[in-house]
N, C-alpha and C positions, 0 to 999 in steps of 0.2 A: 549684714543685717542693716536695713535702712533705719535711721533714727526716727523716733516718733516726734512730731512737731510739737513744740512747747510755746504757748502764747504768753508773752510777758512784755513789760515795758511798752515801747512804741507799738509793737505788734498787737498788744491788747487794746490800745487806743484805736488802731485801725479796725480791729474786729468790732469794737463798740460802734464805730461810725458806720461800718457796713451793715450791722444789725439794725441800726436806727433807720437807715435808708430802706432796708427791706421791710421794716415794720410800717413804714409810711404807706406801703402798698398792701400790707396785711396778707401777704402771700396770695394775692389774687382774690381775696374774699370780698372786695368791693368796698371796704370800709377804711377810711384814712385814720391811721393811728400813729401819733408822733409823741411817744412818752419822753419824759425828761431823762437825761443821762443816768441819774440815780447812783446808787452804791454799786460796789463790785458784785454784791449778791444779786442786785437787780439785773445788771448786765449779764451775769452768768445765766440767770433764769431766762432772760430774753434769748440768749444764744442757744440754750438747750432747746427752747421752744422752736426756734427757727430752723435749726439743723434737723430736729426731729420731724418738723413739717416737710422738710425736703426728702429725708431718707427713710423714715419709718415705713415699714412694709404696708401698714394699713393707714397711711397718712391722711386719707380722706375722712377718717374717724376723728382726727384732731380738729377741734372747733377753732373759730377765729381767735385772734389774740385777746380781744375784749372779753369773749365768753370764757376762755380758758384762764385768763389772768395769771400768767406764769409767775409774776412777782409775789404772789401770795405764799409761795413755798420758801421756807427758811429753815436753817439748821445751824448747828454749832460751828460748822466749818463748810468749805465749799463742797466736799464730798457728800456731807449730810444734806446740804441744800439741794444739790443735784439729784440725790437719791429720792428725796421727797417729791420732786417734780416728776422724775422718771416713774415712780410708783403710780402717780396719777395718770400718766400716759398709758401705763400697762393696763390700768383698770378700764381703759376704753375698748380693749380687745381681750375677751376672756381667754383666747388661745395664748396670749402673751404671758408666760410665767417667767420670762427670762431677761428682758431689757434691764440694764443696770448701769450704775455709775461707779467709777473707782478712781484712785489716784493715778497720776501719770506713771509713777514708779511701779505700781502694781500692774498697770496695763502693759508696760514694757516687759515686766517679768513674765507675763503670759506668752510673750513671743520668744523670749530668750531663755526662759527657764530660771532666770535669776530670782532668788527668793531670800527673804529674811525670816527664818522660822526655826523651830526645833528639828525639822527635817524628817519627821515621821508622823503617822496618823494612827488612829485606833478605831476599833469596831467592837460593839457588844456581841457576845456569844455565850452560849451555855456550855458549861463543863460537865453537865450531868450525863451519866451513862444509862440511867433509867429514869422513868418518870416517878414522882412529879419533878417539874423543872424549877429548881430553887437555888441553883448555883450559877448566877450570871456574872460575868466579869468583862473587863475591857482589855482587849488584846491588840497588840501591834499588828496592823494589817499590811503596812508597807513602810519602807525606809529609803531615804535618798542617800547615796553613797558618800557624797562630799559634805554632808551636813554634820553638825556636832553629834547627832545620834548615830549616823552611819559610821563616823570615825571612831565612836565609842564601842562599836560592835553590836549595837542593838539590832535584833532580827525579828522578822515576821514570826508570829506564834508565841512571842513572849507576852506574859500577862502583866499589866500594871497593878502593883500591889499598894504602893504608897507614893504620894507626891509631897515632898517637904515634911515627911513624917506622918502625914494624915492618910489613913486608909481610904482607898478609892472604892466606894461601894456602888452598886447598881441602883441608885436612887437620885433624887434631885441634888443631894449634897455631893455625890460623886460627880454628877454632870457639871455642877458649879466648879468643882476643883479642876476638871478637865478644861472647861471654857477659860478659866483664869490662866491655866498653864499654857494652852495653845493660842488663845486669842486675846489675852489680857496684856497689860503693859509691863508686867514683871519680866525682865530679860532672862532670868535663870531659874531653874528648879532642880531639886534633887529627886530623881525617880528611883524607886525600888521595883525591880522586875522579878517575876518568877518564870524561869525557863521551863520548857516542856518536861525536863527530867527532874523538876522540883527544886533545883538549885536557884539561889537568888543572885541578882546582880544589881549593884548600885551605881548610878551614873549621874554626875552633876552636868546637866545639859543647858546650853545657852542658845538663844535665838541669834544665829549668826547669818551672815550673807554667804550664799553659795549658789552654784549653778546646778539645778536639778537634772538628774539623769532621767530620761524618759523610758529607757530600757532598764527594767529592774532585775531581769533575770533572763538568761538564754542558755539553751543546752540542746544537744542532739541525742535523742533517745533511740536505742535499738529495741524495736517491738516486733518480735518475730523476724520476718524478712524485711520489714519496713524500717526506714530511717526517718525519725520524726523530728522536725525542727520545732522547738517550743520556745516562745518568746513572750515575756510579760511586758506589755507596752502601756505605760501609765498616763501619758498625756501627749497630745499633739502640739508640742512647742514648735518654734520656727526652724531655722537652719540647723541649730544644734541637734534637734531630733532627727532631721533628715540625714545628717552625718552618721548618727548612731545606727539608724536603720540600714543604711548602705553597708556599714561594717558588719552588722548581724547577718544580713542576707548574703553577703559575700562569703561569710563563714558557712552558712547553710549550703550555698552552692558548692563550695569546695568539699563539703561532706556528702554531696549528692543525696540530699534528703528527698524522700518520695511523698511525705505527708507533712502538713503544717498545722500547728495549733497556735493561735494568737490569743493571748489572755488580755482581754480588755475589761476585766470585771470592775476596776476602779477608774477607768478612763473617762473623764468628763468631757472630752473633746479638745478643741483648740483650732489650730491653723488648717484651713482647707488645702493650702499648698502642700502641707505635710501629709494630709490624707491622700492627695493626688499621688504623691511619691510612694506611699505605702501600697496604694491600690495598684500602681504600675509594677511594683516589686512582686505582687502576688498574682495578678491576672495572667491568664494564659496568653501566648503569643497571638492567638486568633482574635484577641480583643483590640489589637493595635489599630489605631485610626478609627475605632468605633466610639460612639458616644459613651462617655462615662456618666455625665450628668449635665443638667442645665441650671443656671441661676435664674431666678425670677425676682425682679425688683419691682418697686411700685411704678405706676404709670408716669409719674413725674420724672423719676430718674431715667426711665426708658426713653422719654421724650427729650431728654437733654436739658430739662428745666431745673437746674440746681446751681444757681448763681453763687451762693455762699460756699458750697463745697468746692466749686470750680476755682475759687480764689486760693484754695489750699495747695501747697506744694505737692506735686504728684498727681493732681486731679485735673489740671488744666485741659488735658487732651484725652481724658478718660471717656469712654462711651459705655453706657449701660443698656444700649439698645439690644433687643432680643437677638439680633443676628450675631452679636459679639459675645454672647453669654454661654456658649457651649464648650464644655471641657471634654476632650477626647483622650482615650488611652494612648500611651506611648510606653509599652511594656519594657521593663528593664531587668526583670528578675531572672529570666531564662531558667526557671525551675521546672517548667512543664507539669504544673500541678493541675489535677482535675477537680480537686475539691480543697476546701479549707474549713477548719474548725475554729469557731470563735467562742471563748468563754466569756460570758456576759452576766450582768446583774442590773439591778435598779440604778446603779451608779454609772452604768455605761450610757453615755449620752452624746448627742450632737455629731461631731466628726466621727466618733466610733460608729454611730448608726448610719452615717453617710457612707462609710466604708462598706458596711454590710449591704446596704441598699444598692450601691454601685456595682458590687461584684455578683449579686444574685442573678442577673440576666446572662452572665458569661461563664459561670462555673457553679458546681455544687457547693452550697454554703450550709454548714451545720452549726446550730447555736446550742450551747450548753450552759445551764445555770438558771437565771431568773429573767423575767421580762425586762427589757431595757427601758430607759427613762422616757423616751418619746419626745424628741426635739428635732424636727425637720427644718428648723429655721436658724439663721445666724445673723451676724452683724459685722460691721467694721468700725474701728474706733475713731471718734472725732475729739480732738483735744482742745480744751478751753481753759485758760488760766492753768491751774494745777490739777485739773481733773480730766478724765477721759470718759466720754459718754458712749454707751453701747445700746442704742435703740435697735430692736430687731429690724433688719434692713433687707433680708432676702430669704427665700426658701429655695430648696433644691428639688429637682425632679430627675429620676434616673432614666435610663434608656427605654424602660418599659412603661414609663409614665407614672411610676409610683412616687408619691410625694408626701402625703399627709399622714405620717405615722405618729400622730400625737399620743397614741396609746402604747407606743413602743413595739418592739418585736418579741413575739413569744418564742421561747426556746423549743427546739426539737426534743431536748432532754432536760427536764427540770432536775437541778442538782444543787445541793447546799454549798455555801462558801465556808469551808472549814478553816477558820483563821487560827486554829491551834496548830496548823501544819505550815512549814516553811515552803517557799517556792520550790517546785520540782519534786516534791514528795509524791511518790507514785501512789500513795494511799489517799491523797487529797481527792475528794469526790469528783470534782469537775474535771480535773486532769485525768483521773482514772476512767471516767466515762468516755472521754475522747479516745483514750488508748484502747478501751474495750471495743469500741466501734471499729477502730482500725484493725484489731485482731480478729473480730468475729463478723463484722458487717452489720451489727445491730447494737442498739442501746439496751442491754439487758440489765436487770437489777443486779447491782454489785453488792455482795454481802459486806456490810460495814464491819470493821475490826474493833470490837470492844466499844462501840458507839451506838447511839440511837439509830434506828433505821432512817433512810434518806427522807421518807415522807414526814417523819416526826421532826427531823432536823429542819425541813422546809417550813413546817408549821411554826416552829420556834423562831426561825429567821423572820417570818412575817410578823410575829408578835413583837419582836425587838426592832423592827424596821422604823417605826415612828421616831424613836429616840436617836437611832443612828442617822436618820435623815435630818433631824434637827441639828445635830452636830455638823453634818456635811454641808448644811446650808450656808456656813461661813466660808465655803470654798467656791472657786470658780466652776461653772458648768456652761459649756457653749461651744460654738464654732465661729470663727471669724476669718475675714479676709485680712491678710497681713497689711500693716500700715504702709501707705504709699508715700508718707512724709519723709 
């Protein structure tokens, strides 16, 4: 894994000098601007403005330095200061719901899977078996193996009953408890869970440092004459994810699977290089050497006019010209699959959608679940002082010319996400729908077992979506080019 570049000490002074020289030309706007060196906050804001002016996909919308006045944006720390300016840049393009600023440590964690957290997440769902719907709880929807919660045995499908003795209800008070526990400064909390069988489990959990596993579950299922490989893939980290995927698909190959179900329901995206690797593991051999997708950068990058970025380690000889931006298949899976099933949701974004879009021209792709997020654009990090900025820097176009899926992909089969069931449960609606199609060749209505019917569950899911989305907003969503530093 290449280390992300960190600007400090003499390097920060050199960056400030470079930015001052660049500002004197105001990026070709024709107005001379030579601001004073100023505070670190001033220099940070200048740098964010200049790098964004070079790499933002819609850089022509960013006004001159004088008109934009980047130094007006301030915050309690560098991340807050950078976020305030990046939010202003986002407002210049309504399609941009994604550009963001984070810390160097968090940025590196997106690539390596390194995290400091409780190691699990939650989703609101109804426990009612008949209407009216008045029993809504927060359920564990996924757990990372090496985290404090994973080591304590916490599992998907468990319901949170109490945090530090306070009952977690489905209202603002409950949401506040969750936000404090997951995203607040308190390092530990005592959780009381209720298991599907009604038993309770108490765990004292801490925010610890661990490496997240991107593969949450894998299995080979015998469905009639078919052998079905099922994998839950939760995020496109860098090299660690590629290692995990290679191991999983080697196991699928050794078991001679004939069908594949890839569960991306909570996958917010990540590394395009890892997407490339997974696409090559799934795609048929006939796709080899065919176009997977193309990157589209702004005209300035394509023309080679990026003097600040070119000063960065790893970018001195990079070309963003159109002729160099085509990614082709180099299939490695040897599974001879004619189709693939993806389980998706509103949380499936970016690199997850890129994978779907890239495979559609070459094999049958079936989507099960809910409409995906809608993010056909991505970024690469630029590190300044102790922050990493992620302005949207490219979009992708598949071999059929499909690019602008800002409204997401609509599923072939709408199916609720039943968080009361653990991974691999054959009665979980989305997995059951995939297996039913494999058995019968059609998505027929599957009779729920002691549950509301699927249409009702989908309606409830939609009603609960705003609060779930609000909680998810604290997490990363996007695709990125891995750091060249």
